[in-house]
Each structure stands twice: as structure tokens, then as C-alpha cells.
FIZAKOL-350047 format. One record per residue: residue in one letter; x, y negated, z negated of N, C-alpha, C, CB in turn. Coordinates in pm, 1 decimal. Atoms other than C-alpha are relative to their C-alpha. Glycine has a CB too. Layout:
> rest; nX; nY; nZ; caX; caY; caZ; cX; cY; cZ; cbX; cbY; cbZ
> A; X; Y; Z; X; Y; Z; X; Y; Z; X; Y; Z
...
! end
This chain:
> rest; nX; nY; nZ; caX; caY; caZ; cX; cY; cZ; cbX; cbY; cbZ
> M; -42.8; -48.3; -120.9; -796.6; 2302.8; -824.6; -127.1; -8.9; 57.7; 70.5; 136.3; 3.9
> L; 155.7; -38.0; -106.3; -1111.5; 2446.3; -746.8; -102.0; -99.1; 1.8; -95.2; 136.8; -53.1
> W; 24.3; 95.6; -22.2; -1277.3; 2150.7; -804.9; -10.8; -79.6; 118.7; 47.9; -26.6; -56.7
> Q; -57.0; 21.8; -95.3; -1128.6; 1996.2; -548.2; -36.8; 77.2; 115.6; 109.8; 4.8; -29.4
> I; 66.5; -32.2; -102.3; -1223.2; 2244.4; -329.7; -128.9; 12.9; -9.5; 41.3; 91.8; 44.1
> L; 183.1; 3.0; -23.2; -1590.1; 2266.0; -399.1; -27.6; -149.9; 19.8; -109.1; 62.0; -157.1
> L; 20.2; 113.9; -51.2; -1561.7; 1893.9; -329.2; 25.6; -17.0; 107.7; 41.1; -75.8; -48.3
> F; -0.6; 15.0; -193.4; -1407.0; 1911.0; 16.3; -136.6; 35.2; 40.8; 117.5; 126.5; 99.7
> A; 119.2; -88.3; -83.9; -1659.0; 2168.1; 109.1; -139.6; -70.1; 14.2; -33.7; 146.5; -80.4
> L; 102.6; 95.6; 13.6; -1946.7; 1950.2; -18.2; -7.1; -104.5; 82.8; -0.1; -47.9; -111.1
> A; 0.2; 133.4; -78.3; -1819.4; 1635.5; 146.4; -7.8; 105.7; 184.1; 195.4; -129.6; -48.9
> F; 63.4; -35.7; -141.0; -1753.0; 1847.6; 473.7; -134.1; 85.1; 93.1; 87.0; 50.1; 33.3
> L; 86.1; -43.0; -31.6; -2082.6; 2029.0; 493.2; -158.1; -138.0; 3.5; 10.5; 126.4; -92.8
> T; 45.2; 29.6; 20.5; -2264.5; 1742.9; 426.9; 11.5; -117.8; 165.1; 10.6; 4.8; -133.9
> A; -39.5; 29.3; -116.7; -2077.8; 1561.9; 721.9; -6.9; 44.7; 130.0; 78.8; -6.2; -13.2
> C; 43.7; -123.6; -121.4; -2140.6; 1855.0; 936.5; -198.5; -3.2; 20.5; 65.5; 207.1; -86.0
> A; 116.4; 27.4; 34.4; -2544.0; 1788.9; 846.7; -58.9; -50.7; 103.0; -7.8; -69.7; -100.1
> G; 42.8; 126.4; -88.4; -2586.5; 1543.1; 1117.2; -79.7; -90.2; -81.6; -87.7; 38.3; 130.6
> P; 92.2; 101.8; 23.6; -2819.3; 1231.8; 1111.7; -108.8; 36.9; -81.3; -46.9; -49.1; 114.9
> Q; 102.3; -37.8; 29.4; -3100.0; 1240.9; 862.4; -101.3; -92.0; 5.9; 11.1; 50.4; -97.1
> A; 85.7; 94.8; -67.3; -3444.2; 1071.1; 929.4; 30.5; -138.5; -134.9; -193.9; 76.3; 25.2
> G; -56.4; 87.3; 33.5; -3387.3; 721.1; 815.8; 136.9; -81.6; -1.1; -26.6; 20.8; -61.3
> S; -126.7; 65.3; -53.4; -3061.4; 716.5; 885.2; 43.0; -108.6; 99.0; 52.5; 81.4; 40.7
> P; -1.8; 166.7; -52.5; -2876.3; 391.7; 1083.6; -32.3; 61.6; 148.3; 181.3; -116.5; -19.5
> L; -11.6; -44.9; -80.8; -2801.9; 699.8; 1342.4; -171.0; 6.2; 132.7; 67.2; 111.7; -71.0
> R; 140.8; -51.6; -49.0; -3189.5; 784.8; 1413.2; -51.3; -145.9; -14.0; -89.7; 134.4; -99.6
> D; 80.6; 133.0; 0.8; -3272.0; 386.1; 1405.6; -59.8; -32.9; 79.2; 48.1; -95.2; -12.3
> A; 55.7; 11.6; -83.5; -3487.0; 274.4; 1635.9; 65.6; -122.6; 72.8; -121.9; 4.1; -36.2
> R; -69.0; 64.1; -6.7; -3283.9; -34.0; 1658.3; 116.4; 28.9; 106.3; 17.1; -13.8; -108.8
> Y; -132.2; -25.6; -76.7; -3006.6; 99.3; 1805.0; -16.4; 68.3; 198.1; 84.8; 137.4; -118.6
> L; 11.2; -21.9; -166.2; -3104.1; 120.3; 2232.4; 122.3; 85.6; 67.9; 1.7; -156.7; 78.8
> D; -47.5; -89.1; -107.9; -2972.6; 359.3; 2464.8; 40.5; -98.2; 142.5; -130.5; 117.7; 32.4
> L; 15.3; 96.1; -144.9; -2815.0; 99.2; 2733.9; 40.7; 60.2; 86.7; 68.7; -129.3; 18.0
> G; -53.5; -103.8; -118.5; -2687.8; 401.2; 2959.3; 119.9; 22.6; 16.9; -29.1; -30.6; 123.7
> L; -154.3; -21.6; 14.7; -2330.9; 469.8; 3064.7; 50.3; -104.0; -19.1; 71.7; 55.5; 101.7
> A; -127.7; 122.5; 34.8; -2018.2; 260.5; 2976.4; 15.5; -39.2; 140.4; 172.2; 59.2; -77.6
> P; -77.4; 57.8; -118.2; -1888.1; 85.4; 3242.5; 117.6; 45.2; 68.5; 34.6; -107.4; -30.0
> E; -178.1; -52.6; 32.2; -1561.0; 166.6; 3400.4; 116.5; -85.7; -34.0; 64.8; 62.7; 124.6
> I; -103.3; 95.0; 85.9; -1255.3; 58.5; 3224.1; 87.3; -71.6; 132.7; 120.7; 108.3; -125.8
> S; -46.7; 54.2; -104.3; -1093.5; -231.4; 3429.8; 161.0; 0.6; -71.0; -82.6; -148.4; 46.7
> G; -106.9; 29.1; 82.1; -718.9; -297.8; 3415.5; 69.3; 87.8; 84.7; -4.4; 21.9; -158.8
> E; -105.4; -69.8; -61.4; -387.4; -194.6; 3595.1; 103.6; 36.3; -66.0; 43.7; -57.6; 90.3
> T; -122.2; -52.7; 119.2; -149.9; -183.9; 3299.5; -69.4; 44.3; -123.5; 114.1; -130.0; -53.8
> W; -20.9; -46.3; 114.7; -167.1; 42.9; 3034.0; 99.2; 36.3; -70.4; -47.1; 64.3; -4.8
> L; -136.7; -32.4; 56.7; 103.9; 91.9; 2765.3; -38.9; 159.8; -29.4; 51.5; -104.4; -150.8
> N; 64.1; -107.4; 63.6; 134.9; 425.8; 2689.7; -24.4; 95.8; 91.4; -115.9; -34.0; -65.0
> T; 3.7; -65.0; -81.2; 48.2; 609.5; 3012.2; 41.1; -27.7; 157.6; -97.0; 29.2; -24.0
> P; -70.7; 58.7; -174.8; 171.2; 668.1; 3370.3; -72.7; -72.6; 130.0; 50.0; 133.6; 83.8
> G; 110.3; 75.6; -67.7; -98.7; 464.8; 3537.6; -136.1; -51.4; -33.8; -24.2; 60.1; 83.6
> P; 155.1; 28.4; 15.5; -463.6; 330.0; 3570.0; -22.8; 95.3; -94.8; -100.0; 15.9; 132.2
> L; 83.1; -121.1; 52.3; -706.4; 507.7; 3387.3; -171.3; -26.2; 11.6; 45.2; 25.2; -169.7
> R; 139.3; 5.6; -21.1; -1093.4; 571.8; 3433.8; -72.0; 86.7; -101.4; -32.9; 41.3; 139.6
> L; 72.3; -52.9; 100.0; -1326.1; 672.2; 3220.7; -45.0; 173.1; 35.4; -128.5; -104.8; -17.0
> A; -46.9; -130.8; -5.1; -1345.8; 1029.0; 3417.2; 92.0; 39.5; -32.0; 2.5; 41.5; 79.6
> D; -130.5; -63.3; 62.3; -985.4; 1104.0; 3299.5; -2.6; 35.2; -148.3; 117.5; -96.6; 17.1
> L; 29.2; -50.2; 78.8; -1126.0; 1094.4; 2979.2; -93.4; 54.0; -73.6; 30.7; -31.1; -23.1
> R; 128.0; -127.2; 10.4; -1432.4; 1303.7; 2985.0; 61.7; 64.8; -165.4; 12.7; 164.3; 177.5
> G; -43.6; -108.4; 74.3; -1410.6; 1549.4; 2689.3; 72.4; 1.6; -82.5; 36.9; 71.1; 47.6
> R; -46.5; 30.1; 103.1; -1142.6; 1380.6; 2487.1; 3.2; -74.6; -139.4; 45.0; -12.5; 36.4
> V; 42.2; 79.6; 106.5; -1105.5; 1211.4; 2166.8; 82.7; -113.1; 41.7; 21.0; 57.0; -149.3
> V; -56.8; 108.5; -38.5; -995.9; 849.3; 2260.2; -66.1; -148.4; -116.8; -39.2; -5.2; 176.0
> L; -8.8; 81.2; 95.9; -872.3; 582.6; 2008.6; 45.3; -152.1; 75.2; 101.1; 65.3; -108.8
> L; 46.3; 138.4; -71.2; -964.3; 205.4; 2130.6; 84.8; -25.0; -115.6; -175.7; -69.1; 27.8
> E; -1.5; 81.4; 65.5; -708.1; -36.0; 1955.9; -42.5; -173.0; 82.4; 128.9; 31.8; -60.1
> M; 65.1; 163.8; -77.4; -829.8; -423.5; 2063.8; 108.6; -106.3; -57.8; -198.8; -62.5; -68.7
> W; -103.3; 54.9; 89.9; -521.1; -655.3; 1991.8; 31.6; -101.7; 113.1; 130.9; 108.4; -61.2
> T; -31.1; 139.3; -64.7; -452.4; -992.9; 2206.2; 141.5; -29.7; -14.2; -81.5; -118.9; -64.9
> F; -75.0; 65.1; -31.1; -158.2; -1171.8; 2279.7; 24.2; -126.9; -0.8; 6.2; 27.0; 64.4
> G; 19.8; 162.1; 19.2; -108.2; -1524.8; 2163.1; 11.1; -66.8; -121.2; -124.4; -40.7; 36.4
! end
């Protein structure tokens, strides 16, 4: 039990340390493309109405992409 707690603590602290030099998050190939374009569409599942990016600011958002076909 103690080793599981220590392993979890090590994994947690490693994840919280942030990107290290040479990691993909600091790679110069990833360009800043600016602000995300506004999302479009009038029909959204499980929402009372249309969504805007401003409505989602500061929230965790999970996007699941699928199509009918």
C-alpha cells in the first residue's frame, strides 16, 4: 500500500512539474496560430441552445467528434 501511494505521489509531482527542455510542448515546430475560430452550428446535443467560445472560457471542455453515415 505504501509503495502505491509513493508511486502516485511521484507521478503526480512529475505531471505538475510542467514541460521540460526538449519536450514536445516546448518544440519550436508548434506554432502559435492565434485565437481559436468561433464554433458554428445551431444544433448541439445536451445543451439548451447554441454555444459560443466565450461561454466555455475557464471550463474544461471535452469534444467528441463523430458523424452520421
